[in-house]
C-alpha positions as CSV (number, residue, x, y, z in Angstrom):
1,M,27.0,46.9,-55.9
2,R,28.8,44.6,-53.5
3,S,31.8,42.8,-54.9
4,I,31.6,39.1,-55.3
5,K,34.1,38.7,-52.4
6,N,31.9,40.7,-50.1
7,L,28.8,38.7,-51.2
8,L,30.7,35.5,-50.4
9,N,31.9,36.7,-47.0
10,N,28.5,38.1,-45.9
11,D,26.0,35.8,-47.4
12,L,27.6,32.5,-47.6
13,V,27.2,31.3,-44.1
14,N,24.2,32.0,-41.9
15,L,24.2,31.8,-38.0
16,S,24.0,28.0,-37.8
17,G,27.1,27.7,-39.8
18,K,25.7,26.5,-43.0
19,F,26.9,27.6,-46.5
20,I,24.3,29.6,-48.1
21,L,24.9,30.9,-51.7
22,P,22.8,33.9,-52.7
23,V,20.1,33.1,-55.3
24,G,21.3,36.3,-57.3
25,L,24.7,35.1,-57.7
26,L,24.8,33.7,-61.3
27,G,26.7,30.5,-61.9
28,T,29.1,32.0,-64.4
29,F,32.3,31.0,-62.4
30,L,32.6,27.6,-63.9
31,G,31.5,28.5,-67.5
32,T,29.8,26.5,-70.1
33,G,33.0,25.5,-71.9
34,C,32.4,24.0,-75.5
35,S,30.3,21.2,-74.2
36,S,27.8,19.8,-76.7
37,S,24.2,19.0,-75.7
38,P,23.8,15.2,-74.8
39,Q,21.5,13.2,-77.1
40,K,18.4,11.8,-75.6
41,N,18.9,8.9,-73.2
42,Q,22.6,9.2,-73.6
43,K,24.4,8.0,-70.5
44,P,26.4,10.5,-68.6
45,N,30.1,10.3,-68.0
46,I,30.9,9.9,-64.3
47,V,34.0,11.7,-62.7
48,F,34.5,11.1,-59.0
49,I,37.2,13.1,-57.4
50,L,38.3,12.4,-53.8
51,S,40.9,14.4,-51.9
52,D,42.6,12.9,-48.9
53,D,42.8,14.7,-45.3
54,Q,41.6,18.0,-46.7
55,G,40.5,20.4,-43.9
56,Y,36.8,21.7,-44.0
57,A,38.2,25.1,-44.2
58,D,41.1,24.3,-46.5
59,I,38.8,25.3,-49.5
60,S,38.3,29.0,-50.1
61,F,34.6,28.4,-50.8
62,N,34.3,28.3,-47.0
63,P,34.1,32.0,-46.0
64,Q,35.9,30.9,-42.7
65,H,39.0,29.7,-44.5
66,P,42.4,31.2,-43.5
67,K,43.6,33.9,-45.6
68,E,46.4,31.8,-47.1
69,V,43.9,29.4,-48.6
70,N,43.1,29.9,-52.2
71,T,41.4,27.1,-54.2
72,P,39.9,28.7,-57.3
73,N,39.1,25.5,-59.2
74,M,37.4,23.9,-56.1
75,D,35.6,27.1,-55.6
76,A,34.3,27.4,-59.3
77,L,32.9,23.7,-59.0
78,A,31.1,24.7,-55.8
79,R,29.6,27.9,-57.3
80,G,28.8,26.4,-60.5
81,G,27.4,23.1,-59.2
82,I,25.4,22.1,-56.2
83,F,27.0,22.2,-52.7
84,F,25.8,20.2,-49.9
85,T,26.2,21.9,-46.5
86,Q,25.7,18.7,-44.3
87,A,27.4,16.1,-46.2
88,Y,29.4,13.2,-44.2
89,I,31.7,10.5,-45.0
90,S,31.0,7.0,-43.4
91,G,34.4,6.8,-41.6
92,N,36.6,9.3,-39.8
93,V,39.8,7.7,-41.5
94,S,40.7,6.6,-44.9
95,S,40.2,2.9,-45.6
96,P,36.7,2.5,-43.9
97,S,35.4,5.6,-45.7
98,R,36.6,4.2,-49.0
99,A,35.1,0.8,-48.3
100,G,31.7,2.6,-47.7
101,I,32.0,4.6,-50.9
102,M,32.9,1.7,-53.1
103,T,30.0,-0.5,-51.9
104,G,27.4,2.0,-51.0
105,R,26.9,0.1,-47.8
106,Y,28.0,0.7,-44.3
107,Q,31.6,-0.8,-44.2
108,Q,30.8,-2.4,-40.8
109,R,28.5,-4.8,-42.7
110,C,31.7,-6.5,-44.0
111,G,33.7,-6.2,-40.8
112,I,35.7,-3.0,-41.6
113,Y,35.7,-0.6,-38.6
114,T,39.4,0.7,-38.9
115,S,42.0,1.4,-41.4
116,G,44.0,-1.8,-40.5
117,E,40.8,-3.8,-41.2
118,G,39.9,-2.1,-44.5
119,G,43.6,-1.9,-45.6
120,S,44.0,-5.7,-45.4
121,G,41.3,-6.0,-48.1
122,L,37.6,-5.2,-49.0
123,P,36.0,-8.6,-49.1
124,L,35.8,-10.0,-52.7
125,N,32.1,-10.7,-52.3
126,Q,31.3,-6.9,-52.2
127,T,30.2,-5.4,-55.5
128,I,31.8,-2.0,-56.3
129,F,31.3,0.7,-59.1
130,P,32.9,-1.1,-62.1
131,Q,31.0,-4.3,-61.6
132,Y,27.8,-2.3,-62.1
133,L,28.9,0.1,-64.7
134,K,30.7,-1.9,-67.1
135,N,27.6,-4.1,-68.0
136,A,26.0,-0.9,-69.0
137,G,28.9,0.0,-71.5
138,Y,31.1,2.1,-69.3
139,V,34.9,1.9,-69.5
140,C,36.3,2.4,-65.9
141,G,39.5,3.9,-64.6
142,A,40.9,4.3,-61.1
143,F,43.6,6.7,-60.3
144,G,45.5,7.3,-57.0
145,K,45.2,5.8,-53.6
146,W,43.3,2.5,-53.3
147,H,43.8,1.4,-49.6
148,L,41.4,-1.7,-49.8
149,G,43.9,-4.5,-50.1
150,L,47.6,-4.9,-50.9
151,T,47.7,-8.1,-53.0
152,Q,46.9,-8.7,-56.6
153,E,43.2,-10.1,-56.0
154,Y,42.4,-6.6,-54.4
155,N,44.0,-4.5,-57.0
156,P,41.3,-2.2,-58.8
157,Y,42.3,-4.0,-62.1
158,S,41.5,-7.2,-60.6
159,R,38.1,-6.0,-59.4
160,G,36.7,-4.8,-62.6
161,F,38.4,-1.4,-63.4
162,D,39.7,-1.4,-67.0
163,Y,42.6,0.7,-66.2
164,F,44.5,1.5,-62.8
165,Y,47.3,3.9,-62.2
166,G,48.3,4.5,-58.5
167,F,49.2,2.6,-55.4
168,L,47.5,0.2,-53.2
169,G,48.8,1.1,-49.6
170,R,48.1,3.8,-47.2
171,G,48.0,7.5,-48.0
172,A,51.5,8.1,-46.8
173,H,53.1,7.7,-50.2
174,D,56.2,9.6,-51.0
175,Y,55.2,12.4,-53.5
176,F,58.5,12.2,-55.4
177,A,59.8,8.6,-55.0
178,L,57.6,7.0,-57.7
179,S,60.0,4.1,-58.4
180,S,60.4,2.8,-54.8
181,P,59.9,-1.1,-54.5
182,E,58.8,-0.6,-50.9
183,S,55.9,1.5,-52.0
184,P,55.3,0.7,-55.7
185,I,53.3,2.6,-58.3
186,Y,51.1,0.3,-60.4
187,R,49.9,0.4,-64.0
188,N,47.1,-2.3,-64.0
189,L,48.8,-5.1,-62.2
190,D,52.3,-4.2,-63.2
191,V,54.7,-2.4,-61.0
192,I,56.3,0.6,-62.9
193,Q,59.1,3.0,-62.7
194,D,57.8,6.5,-62.8
195,K,58.9,10.1,-62.1
196,G,57.4,13.4,-61.2
197,Y,55.3,14.9,-58.5
198,L,52.5,12.3,-57.6
199,T,49.5,14.6,-57.5
200,D,50.5,15.9,-61.1
201,R,50.9,12.3,-62.4
202,L,47.5,11.3,-61.1
203,T,46.0,14.2,-63.0
204,D,47.8,13.6,-66.1
205,E,46.9,9.9,-66.1
206,A,43.1,10.8,-65.5
207,V,43.2,13.4,-68.2
208,S,44.8,11.0,-70.8
209,F,42.1,8.4,-69.8
210,I,39.3,10.9,-70.5
211,K,40.8,11.8,-73.9
212,N,41.4,8.3,-75.0
213,N,37.8,7.2,-74.0
214,K,35.7,10.3,-75.0
215,S,33.8,8.2,-77.6
216,K,32.1,6.0,-74.9
217,P,30.7,6.6,-71.5
218,F,33.3,6.5,-68.8
219,F,33.8,6.4,-65.1
220,V,37.0,8.0,-63.6
221,Y,37.5,7.4,-59.9
222,L,40.4,9.9,-59.2
223,A,41.4,9.4,-55.6
224,Y,44.3,11.9,-54.8
225,N,46.4,11.2,-51.7
226,A,46.8,15.0,-51.5
227,V,47.0,16.5,-49.0
228,H,47.9,13.6,-46.7
229,W,51.3,13.3,-45.0
230,P,54.2,13.2,-45.9
231,R,54.6,16.9,-46.1
232,E,56.1,17.2,-49.6
233,A,55.7,19.7,-52.5
234,P,58.1,21.4,-54.8
235,T,60.4,24.0,-53.0
236,T,59.4,26.7,-55.3
237,D,55.8,26.3,-54.5
238,I,56.3,26.1,-50.7
239,D,58.3,29.4,-51.0
240,K,55.1,31.1,-52.3
241,Y,53.6,30.9,-48.8
242,H,54.6,32.8,-45.6
243,T,52.1,31.8,-42.8
244,G,54.8,31.7,-40.2
245,D,54.1,27.9,-40.1
246,A,56.4,25.6,-42.1
247,V,54.1,22.8,-42.0
248,R,51.1,24.9,-43.1
249,D,53.2,26.5,-45.9
250,T,53.9,22.9,-47.3
251,L,50.2,22.0,-47.0
252,M,49.2,25.0,-49.0
253,A,51.8,24.1,-51.7
254,M,50.4,20.7,-51.8
255,L,46.8,22.1,-51.9
256,L,48.0,24.3,-54.9
257,H,48.7,21.1,-56.9
258,L,45.5,19.4,-55.9
259,D,43.5,22.5,-56.9
260,N,45.3,22.7,-60.3
261,G,44.7,19.1,-60.9
262,I,41.0,19.5,-60.4
263,G,40.9,22.5,-62.8
264,K,42.9,20.5,-65.4
265,V,40.4,17.7,-65.5
266,V,37.4,20.1,-65.6
267,N,39.1,22.1,-68.5
268,T,39.8,18.7,-70.3
269,L,36.1,17.8,-70.1
270,K,35.0,21.2,-71.5
271,E,37.7,21.2,-74.4
272,E,36.5,17.7,-75.4
273,G,32.8,18.8,-75.4
274,L,32.1,16.5,-72.6
275,W,31.3,18.8,-69.6
276,N,27.5,19.4,-70.0
277,N,26.9,15.5,-69.8
278,T,29.3,14.8,-67.1
279,L,28.2,13.9,-63.7
280,L,31.1,15.1,-61.3
281,V,31.3,14.6,-57.6
282,F,33.9,16.0,-55.4
283,L,34.5,15.5,-51.7
284,T,37.2,14.5,-49.2
285,D,37.8,11.2,-47.4
286,N,37.6,12.4,-43.9
287,G,38.3,15.5,-41.7
288,G,41.6,17.4,-42.0
289,A,44.6,16.0,-40.1
290,P,46.2,17.7,-37.1
291,T,49.6,16.4,-38.3
292,M,49.2,18.6,-41.4
293,H,47.9,21.6,-39.4
294,A,44.8,21.3,-41.4
295,N,41.9,23.7,-40.6
296,N,38.4,22.5,-40.0
297,S,36.7,25.7,-39.1
298,P,34.0,26.2,-38.1
299,L,33.7,22.5,-37.1
300,H,35.0,20.9,-33.8
301,G,37.5,18.0,-34.1
302,H,39.4,16.5,-36.7
303,K,40.5,13.1,-38.6
304,A,40.1,10.1,-36.5
305,Q,37.3,11.6,-34.4
306,N,33.4,11.4,-34.9
307,Y,33.0,15.0,-34.1
308,E,31.8,17.0,-37.2
309,G,35.5,18.1,-38.1
310,G,36.3,14.4,-38.6
311,I,33.3,13.2,-40.7
312,R,31.8,16.1,-42.4
313,T,33.1,16.9,-45.9
314,P,32.8,19.6,-48.5
315,F,30.6,17.9,-51.2
316,V,30.0,19.2,-54.6
317,I,27.9,17.6,-57.5
318,S,27.7,18.9,-61.0
319,W,25.7,17.7,-64.0
320,P,24.9,20.8,-66.2
321,A,22.7,18.9,-68.6
322,K,20.4,17.9,-65.9
323,F,20.6,20.2,-63.0
324,K,20.8,24.0,-62.5
325,G,24.0,24.9,-60.5
326,N,24.6,27.8,-58.2
327,R,22.7,26.4,-55.3
328,T,22.9,24.6,-52.1
329,V,21.2,21.7,-50.4
330,N,20.9,21.5,-46.6
331,A,19.7,17.9,-46.2
332,P,22.1,15.6,-44.6
333,I,23.7,13.1,-47.0
334,I,26.5,10.5,-46.7
335,S,29.3,9.2,-48.9
336,L,27.2,5.9,-49.2
337,D,24.9,7.7,-51.5
338,I,27.3,8.3,-54.3
339,L,27.0,4.7,-55.7
340,P,23.2,4.6,-55.8
341,T,23.2,8.2,-57.2
342,V,25.6,7.2,-60.0
343,L,23.6,4.1,-60.9
344,E,20.2,5.9,-61.0
345,A,21.9,8.7,-63.2
346,A,23.1,6.0,-65.6
347,G,19.9,4.1,-65.7
348,I,21.3,1.0,-64.0
349,Q,19.4,-1.3,-61.7
350,S,21.3,-3.0,-59.1
351,D,21.3,-6.7,-59.3
352,S,23.4,-7.2,-56.1
353,H,22.2,-9.5,-53.3
354,L,23.8,-6.8,-51.1
355,P,21.3,-3.9,-50.6
356,F,22.6,-0.4,-50.3
357,D,22.6,1.6,-47.2
358,G,23.1,4.7,-49.2
359,K,20.3,6.4,-51.2
360,S,20.2,8.3,-54.4
361,I,20.5,12.1,-53.9
362,L,18.7,12.8,-57.4
363,P,15.3,13.3,-55.5
364,L,16.9,16.1,-53.5
365,L,18.4,17.7,-56.7
366,E,14.9,17.5,-58.4
367,N,13.3,19.1,-55.4
368,K,11.1,15.9,-55.1
369,T,12.0,15.6,-51.4
370,N,13.8,17.5,-48.6
371,N,15.3,14.7,-46.8
372,I,16.6,11.1,-47.5
373,H,18.1,10.0,-44.1
374,D,16.5,10.0,-40.7
375,N,19.6,8.6,-39.1
376,L,23.3,8.2,-39.7
377,F,25.8,6.0,-37.9
378,W,29.6,5.7,-37.2
379,S,31.5,3.1,-35.3
380,E,35.1,2.0,-34.8
381,G,34.3,-1.2,-33.1
382,G,34.7,-2.5,-29.6
383,N,38.4,-1.9,-29.0
384,S,38.0,1.8,-29.1
385,G,34.3,2.0,-27.9
386,E,34.0,5.1,-30.3
387,W,30.6,5.6,-32.1
388,A,28.3,8.4,-33.0
389,V,24.7,8.7,-34.3
390,R,23.1,11.7,-36.1
391,A,19.3,11.5,-35.8
392,S,17.6,14.5,-37.2
393,D,19.3,17.5,-35.7
394,W,20.6,15.6,-32.7
395,K,24.2,14.1,-32.5
396,L,25.3,11.6,-30.0
397,V,29.2,11.1,-29.8
398,V,30.3,8.2,-27.6
399,H,33.8,7.3,-26.1
400,K,33.3,4.0,-24.2
401,D,31.0,5.1,-21.3
402,I,31.2,8.8,-21.9
403,F,28.2,10.3,-23.8
404,E,28.0,13.6,-25.4
405,L,24.9,15.0,-27.0
406,Y,24.7,18.1,-29.2
407,N,21.9,19.9,-31.2
408,L,23.5,20.6,-34.5
409,K,20.9,23.0,-35.5
410,N,21.8,25.3,-32.5
411,D,25.3,24.1,-32.0
412,P,27.0,23.2,-35.3
413,A,30.4,23.4,-33.7
414,E,29.6,21.0,-30.9
415,T,30.5,23.3,-28.1
416,T,28.0,22.4,-25.5
417,N,27.3,18.9,-24.3
418,I,23.8,18.7,-23.3
419,A,23.6,14.9,-22.4
420,K,22.8,15.5,-18.8
421,E,19.8,17.8,-19.5
422,N,18.4,15.2,-21.9
423,P,18.6,11.7,-20.8
424,D,15.6,10.5,-22.6
425,K,17.1,11.6,-25.9
426,V,20.4,9.9,-25.1
427,K,18.6,6.7,-24.4
428,E,16.5,7.0,-27.5
429,I,19.4,7.6,-29.8
430,S,21.4,4.8,-28.0
431,D,18.7,2.4,-28.8
432,L,19.0,3.3,-32.5
433,Y,22.6,2.5,-32.4
434,S,22.0,-0.7,-30.7
435,N,19.6,-1.8,-33.3
436,W,21.9,-0.7,-36.1
437,I,25.0,-2.3,-34.7
438,D,23.3,-5.5,-34.2
439,G,23.0,-5.9,-37.9
440,M,26.7,-5.3,-38.7
441,M,29.5,-8.0,-38.8
442,K,32.1,-8.6,-36.2
443,P,35.1,-6.6,-36.9
444,M,37.8,-8.4,-38.8
445,K,40.6,-7.6,-36.3
446,Q,38.7,-7.0,-33.0
447,D,37.1,-9.2,-30.5
448,S,33.9,-7.3,-30.5
449,K,31.9,-4.7,-32.3
450,I,30.6,-3.3,-28.9
451,W,32.8,-1.8,-26.0
452,T,32.0,-3.3,-22.6
453,S,33.3,-2.9,-19.1
454,Q,32.5,-4.7,-15.7
455,A,33.2,-1.3,-14.1
456,N,30.5,0.4,-16.1
457,S,27.6,-0.5,-13.9
458,G,26.1,3.0,-13.5
459,N,23.7,4.8,-15.6
460,K,25.4,5.7,-18.8
461,N,22.8,8.4,-19.7
462,N,23.6,10.5,-16.8
463,K,27.2,10.9,-17.7
464,N,28.4,14.3,-18.5
465,K,32.1,14.1,-19.0
466,E,33.6,15.8,-22.0
467,R,35.5,13.6,-24.3
468,R,39.0,14.9,-25.5
469,K,40.2,11.9,-27.5
470,K,44.1,11.8,-28.2
471,P,44.7,12.3,-31.9
472,K,45.7,9.2,-33.8
473,N,48.9,9.2,-35.7
474,S,47.7,9.6,-39.2
475,E,51.0,9.0,-40.7
476,E,50.9,5.4,-39.5
477,D,47.2,4.6,-39.1
478,D,46.3,5.6,-42.7
């Protein structure tokens, strides 16, 4: 009999680069804990865990991970739950992706195309998670990085969360300096003096919230800033790694605390008898960052790019009371789907005047359909001219007047630009984008949502240049 490690190495990825979990592998990794069976019509608890700048291969569930990567708690979630092999985030940097998550709508609908736009504040007319959930009896807590506005009216506590512990600004928060007035830590609306390692403190606060609210349905939004820059971790943990790359050693130590935190949250749910009726979602906010030497294998690109390495995310969902784990789903989904999924799971009808772009993924989990999205879109606005569309297995990536076309079924790593050979497909997908962007708002801080140039008078569809966009500075940009 082959070992579990060999099974994972040999069977988890097929030739298209998709994660495949063998049917014969029983979901014993996560265990059942001491969860009690939910009563009929009992609303599920919701736990949403978001990591920051985590590389696609910086989770050891990915069999192409480097040897130093070891994330047993994330792996246990992936094996015991349902892993989506083609899950996307709606932005390639932090704040836009979080705006999309919170609203279930393309963030461009409210003028957010960049981190500067999202960080200045998610418009107050947008309805977010707690504004739906509290009316159904949920108590809602937010923990960690917000990045959707710096002033009091944008604070999560002001926007419906019953409790907030974290910070409002970019991901580049010091992990040890938790009493700095320049980058304050908040409890609700109050600036507090705290100490400890930030990843651990976020875990502890979320665990306390779960224990204190276990008698009622709760929503936990746990948005770690790990493993975002700055490169900081306890020296004793950094010293455990010897990759030959000091940056990578620190990243692994940061990842260790992140993985331990996820394990502590899961163990708390089990110990309190809540695990069985908890809907848990885990993903990261964008691709891994080159400044942290993240690894996005087998994908091409990284954070701040619209290649797969910048926008595809590990994505796990678990709800033991409702869905059998130990399986994968290959249908494309996007982070916009999380809010509609949570509302359907909780039996809540949206009364918002703002319709969702996301769709509930529950029909995929129930095997009622094998696809919920025909097309997915990305845009950074007119200043950069960066946009992309996934249409079925086709992917068009555009940088101003440079067009790149890939077939992800045949080329998931985006190695071969076939735009020149397929001008009709380029035009077809470009038209899809034109129709989509027409329905989006003008960017908050840009002159236009569409890049134009007087010099660009030729036929775009015949361009066959290879884009190699310079990395953005992720320390400064988000």
